[in-house]
MARMARBA-96378 format. One line per 10 residues: their letters; for each residue x negated, y negated, z negated of C-alpha. Coordinates in steps of 0.02 Angstrom, whole numbers, plus 50000, padded with zeros to 5 digits. Layout:
BEGIN
a = X Y Z; ...
This chain:
BEGIN
mkkplvalca = 49691 53509 49763; 49618 53386 49639; 49555 53264 49770; 49725 53236 49856; 49804 53215 49684; 49676 53085 49632; 49701 52993 49796; 49889 52995 49774; 49873 52922 49598; 49759 52786 49661
vavicgllav = 49884 52737 49796; 50024 52731 49667; 49922 52618 49554; 49880 52500 49698; 50063 52492 49753; 50115 52454 49575; 49992 52310 49562; 50051 52239 49728; 50232 52249 49671; 50194 52156 49510
sfllkvpsap = 50099 52023 49607; 50246 52001 49726; 50371 51986 49584; 50266 51852 49500; 50274 51748 49659; 50462 51762 49680; 50547 51605 49610; 50661 51641 49462; 50848 51613 49473; 50906 51442 49415
snepeptlln = 50952 51436 49231; 51122 51379 49171; 51044 51301 49016; 51056 51110 49012; 50898 51011 49042; 50820 50946 48882; 50823 50760 48848; 50675 50682 48936; 50575 50581 48811; 50444 50453 48858
takpsdpaid = 50299 50555 48791; 50177 50492 48923; 50186 50309 48872; 50079 50266 48720; 50169 50183 48576; 50154 49994 48566; 50097 49953 48388; 50170 49776 48398; 50342 49842 48446; 50332 49981 48317
qavkkaityl = 50295 49854 48180; 50433 49735 48238; 50558 49879 48238; 50513 49930 48061; 50530 49752 47997; 50698 49730 48087; 50766 49892 48013; 50718 49835 47838; 50801 49666 47869; 50963 49735 47940
qhtdnpvgll = 50987 49863 47802; 51052 49722 47694; 51185 49653 47812; 51363 49651 47745; 51449 49588 47902; 51581 49713 47962; 51543 49693 48148; 51358 49698 48105; 51383 49866 48020; 51471 49932 48176
mlnviyrqfg = 51321 49878 48280; 51207 49970 48159; 51317 50123 48182; 51288 50112 48370; 51101 50102 48340; 51110 50251 48221; 51204 50359 48345; 51096 50311 48493; 50924 50309 48415; 50943 50407 48254
iaefngsler = 50886 50267 48138; 50912 50355 47972; 50922 50195 47873; 51086 50153 47962; 51168 50322 47930; 51293 50254 47803; 51345 50101 47904; 51522 50163 47940; 51552 50205 47756; 51494 50031 47707
fdqllaakpe = 51607 49958 47842; 51757 50052 47771; 51721 49986 47597; 51724 49807 47663; 51882 49844 47763; 51970 49914 47609; 51927 49757 47512; 51982 49641 47652; 52094 49727 47781; 52111 49626 47941
pmtrlfrria = 52189 49675 48109; 52036 49635 48216; 51921 49729 48097; 52033 49882 48109; 52032 49870 48298; 51844 49859 48314; 51823 50010 48202; 51857 50114 48358; 51674 50082 48407; 51617 50200 48269
dynnsivqpe = 51766 50319 48254; 51846 50401 48406; 52013 50431 48320; 52021 50270 48218; 52188 50324 48145; 52199 50171 48032; 52236 50051 48176; 52416 49991 48181; 52516 49947 48337; 52546 49769 48277
dfnsvtdqld = 52358 49742 48262; 52351 49714 48449; 52457 49557 48428; 52304 49478 48346; 52202 49489 48506; 52211 49308 48560; 52029 49255 48573; 51967 49243 48753; 51819 49359 48721; 51923 49487 48627
rltipalyad = 52049 49490 48770; 51905 49556 48877; 51835 49686 48759; 51980 49758 48659; 52075 49824 48812; 51914 49909 48870; 51887 49981 48696; 52058 50068 48703; 52066 50100 48890; 52076 50288 48867
rmplpsdyiy = 52237 50277 48767; 52324 50116 48819; 52358 50044 48992; 52255 49892 49037; 52346 49725 49052; 52411 49695 49228; 52297 49543 49246; 52142 49627 49177; 52040 49621 49337; 52081 49436 49349
rlsnamesgl = 52020 49413 49170; 51853 49494 49210; 51831 49398 49372; 51879 49234 49291; 51761 49267 49146; 51617 49293 49266; 51656 49138 49368; 51681 49029 49214; 51525 49099 49134; 51423 49060 49290
lyarqstkns = 51481 48879 49283; 51422 48865 49103; 51259 48953 49144; 51218 48826 49279; 51218 48688 49149; 51049 48639 49078; 51096 48696 48903; 51166 48871 48876; 51322 48858 48769; 51460 48968 48703
gcyllthall = 51543 48980 48874; 51402 49094 48930; 51468 49228 48812; 51604 49255 48942; 51469 49334 49051; 51399 49445 48916; 51570 49502 48855; 51627 49539 49032; 51474 49650 49045; 51512 49731 48877
atiwlqnnhy = 51690 49765 48935; 51628 49858 49090; 51511 49962 48980; 51655 50010 48866; 51765 50052 49016; 51629 50171 49075; 51611 50243 48899; 51798 50282 48906; 51781 50357 49081; 51900 50228 49152
nlelpedfls = 51873 50198 49337; 51932 50019 49364; 51939 49968 49547; 51838 49809 49538; 51802 49695 49687; 51655 49747 49796; 51486 49697 49723; 51570 49638 49563; 51458 49740 49449; 51296 49696 49539
slyqanaali = 51344 49512 49531; 51386 49529 49346; 51217 49611 49311; 51124 49476 49405; 51221 49338 49317; 51175 49408 49147; 50994 49427 49199; 50996 49244 49252; 51044 49195 49074; 50873 49259 49020
sdgsqvndiq = 50791 49153 49156; 50602 49146 49136; 50610 49230 48967; 50535 49083 48874; 50685 49057 48759; 50740 49190 48635; 50914 49135 48585; 51068 49233 48537; 51146 49223 48711; 50986 49282 48796
leaaaflyea = 50969 49424 48672; 51149 49477 48702; 51128 49474 48890; 50970 49580 48880; 51041 49704 48755; 51196 49735 48859; 51094 49751 49019; 50994 49889 48935; 51154 49972 48876; 51220 49965 49055
gqgnlvnpif = 51063 50050 49119; 51000 49889 49198; 50851 49855 49087; 50742 49834 49241; 50828 49665 49268; 50764 49598 49101; 50612 49485 49120; 50464 49578 49040; 50400 49412 48971; 50562 49399 48871
vqnilgaqfs = 50525 49561 48779; 50353 49497 48728; 50429 49333 48670; 50553 49428 48562; 50405 49490 48461; 50339 49313 48439; 50510 49247 48387; 50532 49369 48242; 50528 49286 48071; 50424 49352 47926
dggwavsqea = 50580 49426 47845; 50605 49539 47996; 50752 49446 48073; 50783 49325 48215; 50870 49155 48218; 51019 49112 48328; 50918 48978 48417; 50734 48934 48435; 50780 48757 48481; 50860 48728 48311
psntdwhpsa = 50784 48866 48203; 50873 48901 48041; 50894 49052 47930; 50888 49219 48017; 51053 49300 48062; 51114 49479 48081; 51184 49454 48257; 51027 49405 48354; 50928 49522 48242; 51034 49675 48286
lallillhvq = 51026 49629 48470; 50836 49607 48464; 50816 49775 48377; 50927 49859 48507; 50818 49789 48647; 50655 49843 48565; 50723 50019 48536; 50769 50031 48721; 50593 49975 48766; 50521 50105 48647
npytslppmi = 50629 50243 48721; 50649 50206 48907; 50673 50388 48960; 50791 50443 48822; 50968 50498 48866; 51079 50400 48747; 51255 50429 48680; 51383 50295 48730; 51411 50140 48625; 51587 50198 48584
astps = 51594 50354 48476; 51642 50497 48590; 51769 50636 48567; 51725 50744 48416; 51650 50909 48472
Protein backbone atom coordinates (compact mmCIF):
# COMPACT_ATOMS: atom_id res chain seq x y z
CA UNK A 1 0.00 0.00 0.00
CA UNK A 2 2.93 2.28 0.74
CA UNK A 3 4.59 1.81 -2.65
CA UNK A 4 1.56 2.93 -4.74
CA UNK A 5 1.14 5.91 -2.41
CA UNK A 6 4.78 6.93 -2.80
CA UNK A 7 4.51 6.58 -6.57
CA UNK A 8 1.36 8.68 -6.62
CA UNK A 9 3.06 11.45 -4.62
CA UNK A 10 6.02 11.41 -6.95
CA UNK A 11 3.75 11.81 -9.98
CA UNK A 12 1.97 14.72 -8.31
CA UNK A 13 5.25 16.47 -7.58
CA UNK A 14 6.46 16.02 -11.18
CA UNK A 15 3.16 17.34 -12.57
CA UNK A 16 3.38 20.34 -10.28
CA UNK A 17 6.88 21.17 -11.46
CA UNK A 18 5.82 20.86 -15.09
CA UNK A 19 2.87 23.18 -14.49
CA UNK A 20 5.09 25.82 -12.89
CA UNK A 21 7.55 25.56 -15.79
CA UNK A 22 4.71 26.00 -18.29
CA UNK A 23 3.32 29.03 -16.48
CA UNK A 24 6.73 30.68 -16.46
CA UNK A 25 6.88 30.38 -20.23
CA UNK A 26 3.43 31.84 -20.84
CA UNK A 27 3.73 35.56 -21.75
CA UNK A 28 2.09 37.86 -19.23
CA UNK A 29 -0.90 39.99 -20.16
CA UNK A 30 -0.06 43.48 -21.35
CA UNK A 31 0.00 46.07 -18.59
CA UNK A 32 -2.12 49.20 -18.68
CA UNK A 33 0.62 51.18 -16.92
CA UNK A 34 2.21 53.87 -19.11
CA UNK A 35 5.71 53.27 -20.38
CA UNK A 36 8.35 55.13 -18.38
CA UNK A 37 10.17 58.00 -20.03
CA UNK A 38 13.07 56.59 -22.00
CA UNK A 39 16.25 58.32 -20.96
CA UNK A 40 19.49 58.19 -22.89
CA UNK A 41 21.33 56.11 -20.29
CA UNK A 42 23.44 54.27 -22.86
CA UNK A 43 25.20 57.35 -24.20
CA UNK A 44 28.09 58.54 -22.02
CA UNK A 45 27.95 62.14 -20.88
CA UNK A 46 30.02 64.61 -22.89
CA UNK A 47 32.14 66.57 -20.38
CA UNK A 48 32.50 69.53 -22.77
CA UNK A 49 28.73 69.85 -23.18
CA UNK A 50 28.16 69.35 -19.46
CA UNK A 51 30.56 72.17 -18.65
CA UNK A 52 29.05 74.49 -21.29
CA UNK A 53 25.56 73.84 -19.91
CA UNK A 54 26.63 74.67 -16.36
CA UNK A 55 28.27 77.92 -17.44
CA UNK A 56 25.21 78.89 -19.53
CA UNK A 57 22.85 78.24 -16.62
CA UNK A 58 24.95 80.47 -14.36
CA UNK A 59 24.99 83.19 -17.02
CA UNK A 60 21.25 83.10 -17.74
CA UNK A 61 20.24 83.18 -14.07
CA UNK A 62 20.90 86.91 -14.15
CA UNK A 63 18.74 87.84 -17.14
CA UNK A 64 16.00 90.38 -16.51
CA UNK A 65 14.44 90.35 -19.98
CA UNK A 66 10.75 89.35 -19.79
CA UNK A 67 10.80 87.17 -22.91
CA UNK A 68 14.10 85.72 -21.74
CA UNK A 69 12.48 84.68 -18.47
CA UNK A 70 9.68 82.97 -20.40
CA UNK A 71 12.31 81.02 -22.36
CA UNK A 72 13.92 80.01 -19.07
CA UNK A 73 10.51 78.82 -17.91
CA UNK A 74 10.30 76.58 -20.99
CA UNK A 75 13.74 75.17 -20.18
CA UNK A 76 12.71 74.61 -16.56
CA UNK A 77 9.54 72.74 -17.50
CA UNK A 78 11.21 70.65 -20.21
CA UNK A 79 14.52 69.82 -18.57
CA UNK A 80 13.97 70.50 -14.88
CA UNK A 81 16.75 73.07 -14.53
CA UNK A 82 16.20 74.00 -10.88
CA UNK A 83 17.95 77.34 -11.19
CA UNK A 84 15.14 78.54 -13.48
CA UNK A 85 12.30 77.47 -11.19
CA UNK A 86 11.34 81.04 -10.24
CA UNK A 87 11.43 82.47 -13.76
CA UNK A 88 7.67 83.02 -14.02
CA UNK A 89 7.54 84.80 -10.66
CA UNK A 90 10.38 87.08 -11.76
CA UNK A 91 8.55 87.69 -15.04
CA UNK A 92 5.40 88.72 -13.15
CA UNK A 93 7.38 91.17 -11.06
CA UNK A 94 8.70 92.85 -14.20
CA UNK A 95 5.22 92.84 -15.74
CA UNK A 96 3.72 94.48 -12.65
CA UNK A 97 6.34 97.22 -12.83
CA UNK A 98 5.89 97.75 -16.56
CA UNK A 99 2.60 96.30 -17.89
CA UNK A 100 2.56 96.04 -21.68
CA UNK A 101 0.05 94.30 -23.98
CA UNK A 102 2.58 92.12 -25.82
CA UNK A 103 4.19 91.04 -22.55
CA UNK A 104 0.80 89.99 -21.20
CA UNK A 105 0.10 88.05 -24.40
CA UNK A 106 3.37 86.13 -24.34
CA UNK A 107 2.80 85.15 -20.72
CA UNK A 108 0.57 82.37 -22.10
CA UNK A 109 3.79 80.44 -22.83
CA UNK A 110 4.26 79.82 -19.10
CA UNK A 111 0.66 79.90 -17.82
CA UNK A 112 -2.13 77.93 -19.49
CA UNK A 113 -4.90 80.15 -18.13
CA UNK A 114 -3.10 83.51 -18.39
CA UNK A 115 -6.15 85.27 -16.99
CA UNK A 116 -4.42 88.66 -16.99
CA UNK A 117 -4.57 89.02 -20.78
CA UNK A 118 -7.11 91.58 -21.97
CA UNK A 119 -9.09 91.43 -25.24
CA UNK A 120 -7.69 94.77 -26.42
CA UNK A 121 -4.13 93.41 -26.05
CA UNK A 122 -4.56 91.64 -29.38
CA UNK A 123 -4.82 95.01 -31.11
CA UNK A 124 -1.12 95.44 -30.36
CA UNK A 125 -0.16 92.49 -32.57
CA UNK A 126 1.14 94.39 -35.58
CA UNK A 127 4.71 93.14 -35.98
CA UNK A 128 5.11 90.67 -38.86
CA UNK A 129 6.69 88.01 -36.66
CA UNK A 130 4.13 88.39 -33.88
CA UNK A 131 1.33 88.02 -36.44
CA UNK A 132 2.71 84.51 -37.06
CA UNK A 133 3.22 83.39 -33.48
CA UNK A 134 0.47 85.00 -31.36
CA UNK A 135 -2.43 83.38 -33.28
CA UNK A 136 -0.71 79.99 -32.84
CA UNK A 137 -0.16 80.69 -29.14
CA UNK A 138 -3.93 81.17 -28.64
CA UNK A 139 -5.17 78.75 -31.30
CA UNK A 140 -7.01 76.61 -28.75
CA UNK A 141 -9.24 79.47 -27.64
CA UNK A 142 -9.45 81.91 -30.55
CA UNK A 143 -10.10 81.29 -34.27
CA UNK A 144 -7.11 81.78 -36.51
CA UNK A 145 -7.19 84.73 -38.92
CA UNK A 146 -8.77 83.84 -42.26
CA UNK A 147 -5.47 84.52 -44.05
CA UNK A 148 -3.30 82.61 -41.60
CA UNK A 149 -2.19 79.89 -44.01
CA UNK A 150 -1.21 82.63 -46.45
CA UNK A 151 0.81 84.31 -43.70
CA UNK A 152 2.74 81.12 -43.01
CA UNK A 153 3.32 80.38 -46.69
CA UNK A 154 4.38 83.93 -47.42
CA UNK A 155 6.73 83.92 -44.43
CA UNK A 156 8.44 80.79 -45.72
CA UNK A 157 8.77 82.12 -49.26
CA UNK A 158 10.03 85.53 -48.12
CA UNK A 159 12.40 83.92 -45.64
CA UNK A 160 13.82 81.70 -48.37
CA UNK A 161 14.55 84.76 -50.52
CA UNK A 162 16.47 86.36 -47.66
CA UNK A 163 18.27 83.09 -46.90
CA UNK A 164 19.59 82.87 -50.47
CA UNK A 165 21.44 86.14 -49.97
CA UNK A 166 25.09 85.90 -49.02
CA UNK A 167 24.50 87.55 -45.64
CA UNK A 168 21.80 86.23 -43.34
CA UNK A 169 19.69 89.15 -42.13
CA UNK A 170 16.59 89.81 -40.10
CA UNK A 171 14.32 88.58 -42.91
CA UNK A 172 15.42 85.02 -42.14
CA UNK A 173 13.55 85.22 -38.84
CA UNK A 174 10.40 84.78 -40.92
CA UNK A 175 11.51 81.17 -41.45
CA UNK A 176 12.26 80.48 -37.81
CA UNK A 177 9.07 82.12 -36.57
CA UNK A 178 6.97 80.23 -39.11
CA UNK A 179 8.52 77.08 -37.66
CA UNK A 180 7.82 78.25 -34.10
CA UNK A 181 4.20 78.94 -35.06
CA UNK A 182 3.74 75.36 -36.31
CA UNK A 183 5.24 74.04 -33.06
CA UNK A 184 2.81 76.10 -31.01
CA UNK A 185 -0.11 74.98 -33.17
CA UNK A 186 0.86 71.38 -32.42
CA UNK A 187 1.25 72.20 -28.71
CA UNK A 188 -2.34 73.48 -28.80
CA UNK A 189 -3.51 70.36 -30.69
CA UNK A 190 -4.65 72.48 -33.61
CA UNK A 191 -4.71 70.57 -36.88
CA UNK A 192 -4.16 73.23 -39.54
CA UNK A 193 -4.60 71.94 -43.09
CA UNK A 194 -1.34 73.15 -44.58
CA UNK A 195 -0.30 72.63 -48.21
CA UNK A 196 1.27 69.27 -49.01
CA UNK A 197 4.94 69.05 -48.04
CA UNK A 198 4.75 72.45 -46.35
CA UNK A 199 6.21 71.24 -43.07
CA UNK A 200 9.00 69.22 -44.65
CA UNK A 201 9.94 72.23 -46.78
CA UNK A 202 9.85 74.46 -43.71
CA UNK A 203 12.12 72.07 -41.80
CA UNK A 204 14.59 71.90 -44.68
CA UNK A 205 14.58 75.68 -45.11
CA UNK A 206 15.45 76.18 -41.43
CA UNK A 207 18.16 73.53 -41.64
CA UNK A 208 19.60 75.40 -44.63
CA UNK A 209 20.01 78.49 -42.45
CA UNK A 210 22.57 76.53 -40.44
CA UNK A 211 24.38 75.62 -43.67
CA UNK A 212 27.79 74.03 -42.99
CA UNK A 213 27.59 74.88 -39.31
CA UNK A 214 30.64 77.12 -39.35
CA UNK A 215 28.81 80.24 -38.16
CA UNK A 216 27.17 80.40 -34.74
CA UNK A 217 24.90 83.43 -35.00
CA UNK A 218 21.54 84.20 -33.43
CA UNK A 219 19.55 83.19 -36.52
CA UNK A 220 21.38 79.85 -36.83
CA UNK A 221 20.89 79.16 -33.14
CA UNK A 222 17.18 79.94 -33.42
CA UNK A 223 16.75 77.67 -36.43
CA UNK A 224 18.53 74.79 -34.67
CA UNK A 225 16.68 75.25 -31.36
CA UNK A 226 13.28 75.25 -33.05
CA UNK A 227 14.19 72.23 -35.18
CA UNK A 228 14.99 70.32 -32.00
CA UNK A 229 11.71 71.47 -30.45
CA UNK A 230 9.88 70.25 -33.56
CA UNK A 231 11.52 66.83 -33.22
CA UNK A 232 13.75 67.46 -36.24
CA UNK A 233 17.11 67.66 -34.50
CA UNK A 234 18.50 65.15 -36.97
CA UNK A 235 18.49 67.95 -39.57
CA UNK A 236 20.93 70.05 -37.53
CA UNK A 237 24.50 69.81 -38.80
CA UNK A 238 26.53 67.98 -36.08
CA UNK A 239 29.47 70.32 -36.77
CA UNK A 240 27.25 73.21 -35.69
CA UNK A 241 26.78 71.72 -32.22
CA UNK A 242 30.54 71.41 -31.77
CA UNK A 243 31.02 75.00 -32.93
CA UNK A 244 28.47 76.18 -30.37
CA UNK A 245 30.87 75.00 -27.67
CA UNK A 246 33.73 76.93 -29.24
CA UNK A 247 31.65 80.10 -29.57
CA UNK A 248 30.76 80.30 -25.87
CA UNK A 249 32.33 83.26 -24.07
CA UNK A 250 34.12 82.96 -20.75
CA UNK A 251 31.10 84.44 -18.92
CA UNK A 252 28.97 81.50 -20.10
CA UNK A 253 26.97 83.35 -22.76
CA UNK A 254 26.97 83.70 -26.53
CA UNK A 255 27.05 86.78 -28.76
CA UNK A 256 24.43 87.63 -31.38
CA UNK A 257 27.03 87.40 -34.14
CA UNK A 258 30.51 85.96 -34.51
CA UNK A 259 31.17 88.26 -37.43
CA UNK A 260 30.81 91.33 -35.22
CA UNK A 261 31.29 89.95 -31.70
CA UNK A 262 30.12 92.16 -28.89
CA UNK A 263 28.84 91.61 -25.39
CA UNK A 264 27.02 88.35 -24.83
CA UNK A 265 23.24 88.43 -24.99
CA UNK A 266 20.44 86.45 -23.34
CA UNK A 267 18.71 85.53 -26.63
CA UNK A 268 21.45 83.54 -28.39
CA UNK A 269 22.53 82.23 -24.99
CA UNK A 270 19.10 80.78 -24.16
CA UNK A 271 18.87 79.25 -27.63
CA UNK A 272 22.35 77.72 -27.36
CA UNK A 273 21.52 76.25 -23.95
CA UNK A 274 18.27 74.81 -25.31
CA UNK A 275 20.18 73.09 -28.13
CA UNK A 276 22.82 71.65 -25.81
CA UNK A 277 20.14 70.31 -23.44
CA UNK A 278 18.45 68.56 -26.36
CA UNK A 279 21.79 67.05 -27.35
CA UNK A 280 22.33 65.93 -23.75
CA UNK A 281 18.87 64.33 -23.58
CA UNK A 282 18.07 62.96 -27.04
CA UNK A 283 15.72 60.21 -25.82
CA UNK A 284 13.79 62.18 -23.24
CA UNK A 285 10.05 62.74 -23.72
CA UNK A 286 9.58 66.47 -23.19
CA UNK A 287 6.58 68.60 -22.20
CA UNK A 288 5.41 71.10 -24.85
CA UNK A 289 6.83 74.61 -25.05
CA UNK A 290 3.44 76.06 -24.12
CA UNK A 291 2.34 75.26 -20.57
CA UNK A 292 -0.31 72.56 -20.86
CA UNK A 293 -3.68 72.25 -19.15
CA UNK A 294 -3.29 72.04 -15.36
CA UNK A 295 -3.78 68.49 -14.15
